[in-house]
Structures are given as C-alpha cells and as structure tokens.
C-alpha positions in Angstrom: 14.3 103.0 42.1 14.5 106.8 42.0 14.9 108.3 45.4 15.4 111.6 47.2 17.6 112.1 50.3 16.0 113.3 53.5 17.7 114.0 56.8 16.6 113.7 60.5 18.1 113.3 63.9 19.6 109.9 63.0 21.1 110.9 59.7 20.2 110.6 56.0 17.9 108.1 54.3 16.8 107.6 50.7 13.1 108.0 50.3 11.3 106.9 47.1 11.3 109.9 44.9 7.5 110.0 44.3 6.5 109.1 47.9 4.4 111.7 49.7 5.7 110.4 53.0 9.1 111.2 54.3 12.1 109.9 56.3 10.3 109.4 59.7 7.5 107.4 58.0 10.1 105.3 56.2 12.0 104.6 59.4 8.8 103.5 61.1 7.8 101.3 58.2 11.2 99.6 58.5 11.0 99.2 62.3 7.4 98.0 62.6 6.4 95.0 60.5 4.0 93.4 63.0 0.5 93.1 61.8 1.0 93.8 58.1 -1.9 96.2 58.4 -1.0 99.8 57.4 -2.8 102.9 58.6 -4.3 103.0 55.1 -6.5 100.1 56.2 -8.5 102.5 58.4 -9.6 105.5 56.2 -11.6 106.9 59.1 -8.4 107.5 61.1 -6.7 109.2 58.1 -9.8 111.4 57.6 -9.8 112.3 61.3 -6.0 113.1 61.3 -6.5 115.4 58.4 -9.3 117.2 60.1 -7.2 117.7 63.2 -4.4 119.1 61.1 -6.7 121.4 59.1 -8.3 122.7 62.4 -4.8 123.3 63.8 -3.6 125.1 60.6 -6.6 127.5 60.7 -6.2 128.2 64.4 -2.4 128.8 64.0 -3.3 131.2 61.1 -5.8 133.0 63.4 -3.1 133.4 66.0 -0.7 134.7 63.3 1.6 131.7 63.9 1.2 130.5 60.3 0.9 132.7 57.2 -2.1 132.4 55.0 -0.4 130.7 52.0 1.0 127.9 54.2 -2.3 127.5 56.1 -4.2 127.3 52.8 -1.8 124.8 51.4 -2.1 122.6 54.5 -5.9 122.8 54.5 -5.9 121.9 50.8 -3.8 118.8 51.5 -6.0 117.9 54.4 -9.1 118.1 52.2 -7.5 115.7 49.7 -7.1 113.2 52.5 -10.6 113.8 53.8 -11.9 113.1 50.3 -10.1 109.8 50.3 -7.1 110.7 48.1 -3.5 109.6 48.8 -4.3 107.1 51.5 -1.9 104.6 50.0 1.0 106.8 51.3 0.0 105.9 54.9 2.3 102.9 55.1 3.2 102.6 58.8 2.0 99.5 60.6 -0.9 100.3 63.0 1.0 98.6 65.9 4.1 100.7 66.6 6.2 102.0 69.4 6.3 105.7 70.3 2.7 106.3 71.4 1.5 107.0 67.9 4.4 109.3 66.9 4.9 107.3 63.7 1.3 107.7 62.7 1.3 111.4 63.4 4.5 111.9 61.4 3.2 109.9 58.6 0.3 112.4 58.4 2.5 115.4 58.9 4.8 114.3 56.1 2.1 113.4 53.6 0.3 116.7 54.3 3.5 118.7 54.0 4.4 117.1 50.7 1.0 117.6 49.1 1.1 121.2 50.3 4.6 121.7 48.8 3.3 120.5 45.5 0.4 122.9 45.8 2.8 125.8 46.5 4.9 124.8 43.5 7.9 123.2 45.3 9.4 119.8 45.1 8.6 116.8 47.3 10.8 116.9 50.4 11.6 120.6 50.0 10.9 121.2 53.7 12.6 124.6 53.8 9.4 126.1 52.4 6.9 124.0 54.5 8.0 121.6 57.2 6.1 118.6 58.6 7.0 119.5 62.2 7.4 123.3 62.1 4.3 124.0 60.1 1.9 121.0 59.8 2.5 120.0 63.5 2.6 123.5 64.8 1.0 123.9 68.3 0.6 120.2 68.5 2.1 117.0 69.9 1.4 113.4 69.0 0.1 113.2 72.5 -2.9 115.5 71.8 -3.3 115.3 68.0 -3.2 111.4 67.8 -5.8 110.6 70.6 -8.0 113.5 69.3 -7.9 111.9 65.9 -8.6 108.5 67.4 -11.7 109.8 69.2 -13.0 111.2 65.9 -11.9 108.2 63.8 -13.7 105.7 66.1 -16.8 107.8 65.8 -16.6 107.8 62.0 -16.1 104.0 62.1 -19.1 103.7 64.4 -21.2 105.8 62.0 -20.3 103.3 59.3 -21.1 100.3 61.5 -24.4 101.3 63.1 -26.4 101.1 59.8 -25.4 97.5 59.5 -26.4 96.7 63.0 -29.7 98.6 62.5 -30.5 96.7 59.3 -29.8 93.4 61.2 -32.3 94.5 63.9 -34.9 95.3 61.3 -34.5 91.9 59.7 -35.0 90.2 63.0 -38.1 92.3 63.7 -39.5 91.3 60.3 -38.9 87.6 61.1 -40.6 88.2 64.5 -43.7 89.3 62.6 -43.4 86.6 60.0 -43.2 83.9 62.7 -45.7 85.4 65.1 -48.2 82.5 64.6 -45.6 79.7 64.9 -46.1 78.0 68.3 -43.0 76.2 69.7 -41.4 75.2 73.0 -39.2 77.6 74.9 -36.3 76.0 76.6 -34.2 76.8 79.7 -30.9 75.0 80.4 -31.6 73.1 77.1 -34.6 71.5 78.8 -38.3 71.9 77.8 -39.7 75.0 79.5 -43.0 76.6 78.4 -44.6 77.4 75.0 -43.8 80.6 73.1 -43.9 81.6 69.5 -41.0 81.6 67.2 -41.8 85.2 66.6 -41.3 86.1 70.2 -37.8 84.4 70.0 -36.8 86.6 67.1 -38.4 89.7 68.5 -36.2 89.2 71.6 -33.1 89.1 69.3 -34.1 92.4 67.8 -34.7 94.1 71.1 -31.4 93.1 72.6 -29.5 94.5 69.5 -31.5 97.7 69.7 -30.3 98.3 73.2 -26.7 98.2 72.1 -27.3 100.6 69.2 -28.2 103.1 72.0 -25.2 102.1 74.1 -22.8 102.7 71.2 -24.3 106.1 70.6 -23.7 106.9 74.3 -20.1 105.7 74.1 -19.5 107.9 71.1 -20.7 110.9 73.1 -17.9 110.2 75.6 -15.4 110.4 72.8 -16.4 114.0 72.0 -14.3 115.2 74.9 -10.8 115.6 73.5 -7.4 116.9 74.6 -6.3 118.8 71.5 -4.2 121.8 72.6 -2.8 119.9 75.6 0.4 119.1 73.5 3.0 117.0 75.2 1.4 116.1 78.6 -1.6 118.3 78.8 -0.1 121.6 80.0 -0.4 123.2 76.6 3.3 124.0 76.2 4.1 125.7 72.8 0.6 126.9 72.3 -0.8 130.5 72.7 -3.4 131.1 75.3 -6.9 130.1 74.1 -5.5 127.9 71.3 -7.1 124.7 72.6 -10.7 126.1 72.8 -10.4 127.6 69.3 -8.8 124.6 67.7 -11.5 122.3 69.1 -14.3 124.6 68.0 -12.8 124.6 64.4 -12.4 120.8 64.5 -16.1 120.4 65.7 -17.2 122.5 62.7 -15.0 120.5 60.2 -16.0 117.1 61.6 -19.6 117.9 62.4 -19.2 116.2 65.8 -20.0 118.0 69.1 -16.4 118.1 70.3 -15.5 119.9 73.5 -12.2 120.4 75.4 -11.6 117.9 78.2 -12.1 119.5 81.6 -8.5 118.7 82.6 -6.1 118.2 79.7 -3.4 116.6 81.9 -5.9 113.9 82.9 -7.2 113.5 79.4 -3.8 113.0 77.9 -3.0 109.9 80.0 -6.5 108.5 80.6 -7.9 105.8 78.3 -11.2 105.5 80.1 -13.4 106.4 77.2 -11.7 103.9 74.9 -12.1 101.2 77.5 -15.8 102.0 77.9 -16.3 101.9 74.2 -14.5 98.6 73.9 -16.7 97.2 76.7 -19.8 98.1 74.7 -18.4 96.3 71.7 -17.7 93.3 73.8 -21.2 93.3 75.2 -22.6 93.4 71.7 -20.2 90.7 70.5 -21.5 88.4 73.4 -25.1 89.0 72.3 -24.4 88.3 68.6 -22.5 85.2 69.5 -25.3 84.0 71.8 -27.8 84.6 69.1 -25.7 82.7 66.6 -25.5 79.8 69.0 -29.3 79.8 69.2 -29.6 79.8 65.4 -27.3 76.9 65.2 -29.2 75.0 67.8 -32.7 75.8 66.4 -31.5 74.7 62.9 -29.7 71.6 64.1 -30.4 68.3 62.5 -32.0 68.6 60.1 -33.5 65.3 61.2 -31.8 64.5 64.5 -31.7 67.9 66.1 -34.2 70.6 66.9 -34.9 71.3 63.3 -37.3 74.2 64.2 -35.9 76.6 61.6 -34.1 76.2 58.3 -31.1 78.5 57.6 -30.3 79.4 54.0 -28.0 76.9 52.4 -24.9 78.8 51.6 -22.3 76.1 50.6 -21.7 72.4 50.8 -20.7 71.4 54.3 -18.4 68.5 54.1 -15.7 67.1 51.9 -16.6 63.5 52.9 -20.3 63.6 54.0 -22.6 64.1 50.9 -25.6 66.3 51.5 -24.3 67.9 54.6 -24.9 71.7 54.9 -23.3 73.5 57.9 -24.5 76.7 59.6 -21.4 78.6 58.3 -22.7 82.1 58.6 -23.5 81.9 62.3 -20.2 80.1 62.8 -18.4 83.0 61.2 -20.3 85.5 63.4 -19.2 83.4 66.5 -15.6 83.7 65.5 -15.9 87.4 64.8 -17.4 87.8 68.3 -14.5 85.9 69.9 -12.0 88.2 68.2 -13.8 91.3 69.5 -13.9 89.9 73.0 -10.2 89.1 72.8 -9.5 92.6 71.6 -11.3 94.0 74.6 -8.9 92.1 76.9 -6.0 93.5 74.9 -7.4 97.0 75.2 -7.9 96.5 78.9 -4.3 95.5 79.4 -3.0 98.3 77.3 -5.0 100.9 79.2 -3.7 99.6 82.5 -0.1 99.8 81.1 -0.1 103.6 81.0 2.5 105.3 83.1 2.5 108.8 84.6 1.4 111.4 82.0 1.1 109.2 78.9 -0.1 105.9 77.7 2.4 104.6 75.1 0.1 101.7 74.2 -2.5 103.9 72.4 -1.7 102.5 68.9 -2.8 99.0 70.0 -5.9 100.4 71.7 -6.9 102.3 68.6 -6.1 99.5 66.2 -8.2 97.0 68.1 -11.2 99.4 68.4 -11.1 100.2 64.7 -10.6 96.6 63.7 -13.4 95.4 65.9 -15.8 98.0 64.4 -14.7 97.0 60.9 -15.1 93.3 61.6 -18.5 93.7 63.3 -19.8 95.8 60.4 -18.9 93.1 57.8 -20.1 90.3 60.1 -23.5 92.0 60.7 -24.0 92.5 57.0 -23.1 88.9 56.4 -25.4 87.6 59.1 -28.3 89.8 57.9 -28.0 89.2 54.2 -26.8 85.6 54.1 -28.7 84.2 57.0 -31.5 86.1 58.8 -33.4 87.3 55.8 -33.6 83.8 54.4 -34.6 81.8 57.5 -37.7 79.7 57.2 -39.8 78.2 60.0 -40.4 74.4 60.2 -43.9 74.8 61.6 -44.7 71.1 61.8 -41.5 70.4 63.9 -42.3 73.3 66.2 -45.8 72.1 66.8 -44.8 68.5 67.3 -42.3 69.5 70.0 -45.1 71.4 71.8 -47.5 68.5 71.6 -45.0 66.0 72.8 -43.5 68.1 75.6 -44.3 67.9 79.2 -43.6 71.6 79.4 -47.2 72.5 78.8 -48.0 71.1 82.3 -46.8 74.5 83.6 -49.9 76.1 82.1 -52.1 73.8 84.2 -50.4 74.4 87.6 -52.7 77.2 88.7 -55.7 74.8 88.2 -54.5 71.4 89.3 -51.7 72.4 91.7 -47.9 71.9 91.7 -48.0 68.4 93.2 -50.5 67.0 90.7 -48.6 68.6 87.9 -45.3 67.1 89.0 -46.9 63.7 89.3 -48.5 63.9 85.8 -45.2 65.2 84.3 -43.3 62.3 85.9 -45.8 59.7 84.6 -45.7 61.2 81.1 -42.0 60.9 81.0 -42.0 57.3 82.3 -44.9 56.0 80.1 -44.6 58.2 77.0 -48.2 59.2 77.3 -49.2 62.8 76.6 -49.9 65.3 79.4 -53.4 65.9 77.9 -54.3 62.2 77.9 -53.2 61.7 81.6 -55.1 64.8 82.7 -58.3 63.5 81.1 -57.8 60.0 82.4 -57.6 61.2 85.9 -60.5 63.6 85.4 -58.5 66.5 86.8 -60.0 68.8 84.2 -62.8 68.5 81.6 -61.8 68.4 78.0 -63.2 71.9 77.5 -61.3 73.3 80.4 -58.1 71.6 79.2 -58.4 72.9 75.7 -59.1 76.4 76.9 -56.0 76.4 79.1 -53.9 75.0 76.4 -54.9 77.4 73.7 -51.8 79.0 72.2 -52.8 82.5 73.1 -53.3 81.5 76.7 -49.8 79.9 77.0 -47.7 82.7 75.5 -48.8 85.7 77.4 -50.7 86.8 80.6 -54.3 85.8 80.4 -57.7 85.7 82.2 -58.3 82.1 81.3 -57.2 80.9 84.7 -60.0 82.9 86.5 
C-alpha cells in the first residue's frame, strides 16, 4: 500500500497515501477497536463538527488570526463535509479515551487535507495549513467537541421526530377507525369497565405526542454551548470576544438558536443537558415498550388469548409449529426500548464520572445518545409501517368479552348500590350467568332501565343516564 510519512509527539507513522486523515487519527484507530462503529456511522456529528470548524475559521479571520486564503480553504473543506462528502475518512471508533480528542483530531486532519488540496498542495503538507495551528485555532477538544455534540444530537433529533410524528398520526387514525368498537378495558389484567378500541389507540397517540414536545424542550437546552471556553472554560488562547462571535456565526451556519453558556467553566464539565435529553429518550422508550406489550396482549391467541386485534402477518413464526405467526414487530420495538433504557444508565454513570474541570467520558455519552436516536427512528418507522397501519379489529371478539364480563356491573353501581353489585358479580362468577340476567331475575332494574344504563355511549364517557 502506498503511504506517506507523518510525524507527531510520539514519532513517525506511515499513513495511507490517499487518506484525508492523518497520524493522530491513525493512532486512535489502532488504539480503539471497541464497538467497531466509526464516527462515520453518525453523519450528524460530522456535519456538526464541520460547522464548528467553519464558524471558528471565519471568527479567526475576523480577528486577523487566520489569513483569508486559509480561512476560505477551511470553510470550503467544511462545506464538503456538511454536504455529506468524505465521511468515510472518519475512521475512529466512537468509544475512545481522551475526552473526544481523537474525534476532534480526525475532523481537524480531514479538513486540513481537503483544504490543502484546494490550495494546490499535497496531502500531509502541513507546513502550509496545519490541523492544530489553523483548523483548531482558538479551540480545544473540550469546547469544540461538546459544542458539536450539542448540534449533532439536535440534527439527529430533527431526523427522528418526523418518524415519531408519523407513528402518532397512524395511532390517531386507528383511534378514529376503531371508535365504534366496544371492548372491555382492563386493570391489573382483570376485567375493568367498557371502553372503545378507538379510545385505547387514541391514548397511545396522546402519550407519544407528549414526548414529541419534551424532546423539543430538551433540544432547547442543547442550544447553550461552551465554544470559546477552550481547555477548561477560561478561554485561554482566544481573543476577547471570540466566544460570542464564534457562537453567533455557528448559529447562522447551523440555523439553530445557539447561545454562549452563562459560565463556560461550568459548561465545560457539566453533562446535565445530555443527562436530561437521555432521560426523555428513556421515558419515550418506556412508553413505546409498554404500548408494544399491549399490542402483543391484545393480539394474543389468536384463539386462546385476547384476540381483540389482528396484527399484520410479517413472517412465519416457528420452525416447528406450522401456522404460527409471532408479533415480531412489537417484539423488536421492545428490544430497542430496552437498549435505549440501558444506554440511559450508561450515560448516567458516565456523567457522574466527570472529575474537576472536564468529563473524559463524553465520547460514550455522545455515542449512546446518537445511537439511541438512530435506533428509535428506525424502530418507530418499522412499528408504524409494518404494524400499526395494518392492524385490524376483531369486533366480534371485543363484543363477546364485553357481554361475558362482570365488569359492566360497575355501570350499575350508582343505581343498585355497591353491595348489590358485589353480590351480583360474585354470583355471576360462580354460576356463569350473565350480569344482565341476574339483575332482571332479582328485579333490581327494569329491562328498559338496564338497557339504557348499558348502552355503549353511557358506559364509555360521563353521562346523564344515571339521573
């Protein structure tokens, strides 16, 4: 393989001749082979890093710390990355030591080498444009990397939210479609009171809608960034006013309402916004998993379970039991949710592990947040397109459960009293007789009164029928 020689603090190393990355990236790739997932797996992070570097270059140019030709070449390189080019040169594993230095240097080296080609020089000819001296000017990993992370997570959320919104819309549509299907509600897996299948699906939609709003609120917290704080938040090696101007430029480039953190020292070490965002994703994962559990229960059987809904048949369910079809889509959503919940615990521990003026565990925090967003996006699309949209109601099974349930006795309590209702319910359970037949037998209500009270519309919402 053709190579070029590059030099750093530890000595010389041969880098692939056509690689846009350099020696520090190569060392990191050799050191960290943990997940097998390179930075290139998360284009949102690369795009965000490029935006940070472009904003820094223009700010350095404004302060006359970088000449126009170099600034233009850096911005040109950054725009290539923003446009999705050259991402394959981001080869460092997302889990790494060094608080993200390897990721930052991977970006610095790729940008420097693209810029060198733009200026007419050879790859690795850093005398003319250097990854540290020029691309990383007025920055540290400790402000550039978390600022890029805040942006990258917002970009990933922007990609995820439409999937969640479409899932919500599909659940709302099923709520309308099933609004006439009377069924039994259940608490603690026991018969409760009647409701409609539509109400059940409407509730799914509402709970997801709440978390769309919460994710947007969490993104707002990520708009407070520490760019310009450099090593520990004191702003060493930056001119006065650099932070404010760099963040203003970054806000313009990213189209996000970014503002400087009120205290850059605090912001450099604090992982609170990431922990909060992770908590919202965990909350959503719990809801999606609970909903998937419900779908599996409601579709169970098909002849020996609830059997109230029919999920789309996606694949044969058994290598030994002919005709068996499993609820594979909700099961996959469950597993996605469990992984997101586990990631939240990992983020919690990593945030707690910060020491003094820096948290060295940021790469793991950022990896888990981006990975959770990526998984949730794909899982929500899967659940929507391969499950929710094709669900059908088993109306006869739903109605039979209502008619055979003692749960309808609750609707009669205001008229015949709790004691009578308990006694009738017990007798119905012991004898197998229906609640309606026992009420009429004991003449506790007339048939007209009973039918009025047990009308579906009088059992699924507040009513005047009891007056």
